[in-house]
N, C-alpha and C positions, 0 to 999 in steps of 0.2 A: 945442550941437549941433555934430556933425561936419562939417568940411569937405569938399566933394566931392573925390573922387579923381580926378585928371587922366588921361583916357584917351587914349593916343597913336593917334589918328585915322588918321595917316599910315601908322603900322605896321599897324593893323588893316585898313585900305583895301587895303594892298599884299598882304596874306596873303589876303585876300578875293579879290582880282582874280588872283592866282597859282593859288588852288584852282579858281577859275572856269575859267581857262584849262586846267588839268590836266583837269577834267571834261569840257570841251568837246573835247578831244583824244581823251579815252576814248570819248566819244559817237561821234566819227567812226570811230575805229579799230575800234570794236566793231559796227558795222552789219552786217558780214557774218554774225556769229553770231546775229542777231536775224531772219534772213530765215526764210520759211516752211521747213519740212522736207519734202522730197520724199517722197510716200507711195506711190511706185510699187514694189511688192514684187519685181519682176522685176529691179530696178536696185540695191536696197538691202535687206539682210537685215533680219530682224524686230529683232534685237538692236542692229544698227547704227542702225536707224531710231529705236528706244527710246532709245539714248545720245544721239542727235542732237536728239530731243524733249526730253530732259532737259537738256541743254546748253542748247537755245534757251531753255527755261523759266527757267534760271538767268541767262541773258544779259538776258532781258526784266525779270526782278526787279532785277538789277543798274542796268539802265536806269532802271527806275522810282525807284530810291534816288538815282542820279545827277541825274534831274531834280527831284526832291524837294529836294536839297541845293542845286541851281542855284537854285531859288525862294528858299531861305532866304538865300543869297549876295546876290541880288537885293534882298530886302528888307532885309538888312543895309546894303548900299551906298546904299539910298534913306534909311535912318535916318541915315547919316553925312551925307548931303547936306543933310538937313533939320535936323540938329542933335539928333536924338533918340537917336543911337547911345549904347549905355551905360546906358541907363535902361529899365526894365522897361515893356513895352508895356501891361501888366496894370495895375500899381499906381503906376508912375512912378518907383519908388525906383531908385537906382543900383545897376547889377549889379556884383557884385564883380570886379575886375581878374583874379584868379586863374580865375574862371568864364569870362571872355571870352578869356583865354589859352588856355584848354582849348578852346574852340570859339567863334570869333568871330561865329558866326551865331545864338548864343542870344539870344532876345528877351525872356526873363524872368529876374527874380531867383530865387534858390533856393526862397523861401517860396511864390512863385506856380506855379513848375514843380512843386512837390511837392504843392501842393493841387489841381492839374490845371486852375486857372483860366487858365493860359497857352496852352492848346491850342484 
């Protein structure tokens, strides 16, 4: 039987905390671009308004993705605290270190992620 690979929890925790801080800064700095678009045609032309609506939609989608990533980060930090980090939440097998280095928020091993059981 293979011996479990030691995951550097301090390293991964620091990466997660740093990324969380970056995302929270982005959320704060992008608040203006998610505000409602003014629809007064006397003040803003049709094409300018369309550009503003498109920009707002892109900002809202980026915000949705940031929030989803923040949720994955919080879940990963909780797994570190409970001692479950580095193990697949679906089957309990150890997640390969290369997979965690690629994305420290990944909760599943390759097999469970590929089968769709990890979602």
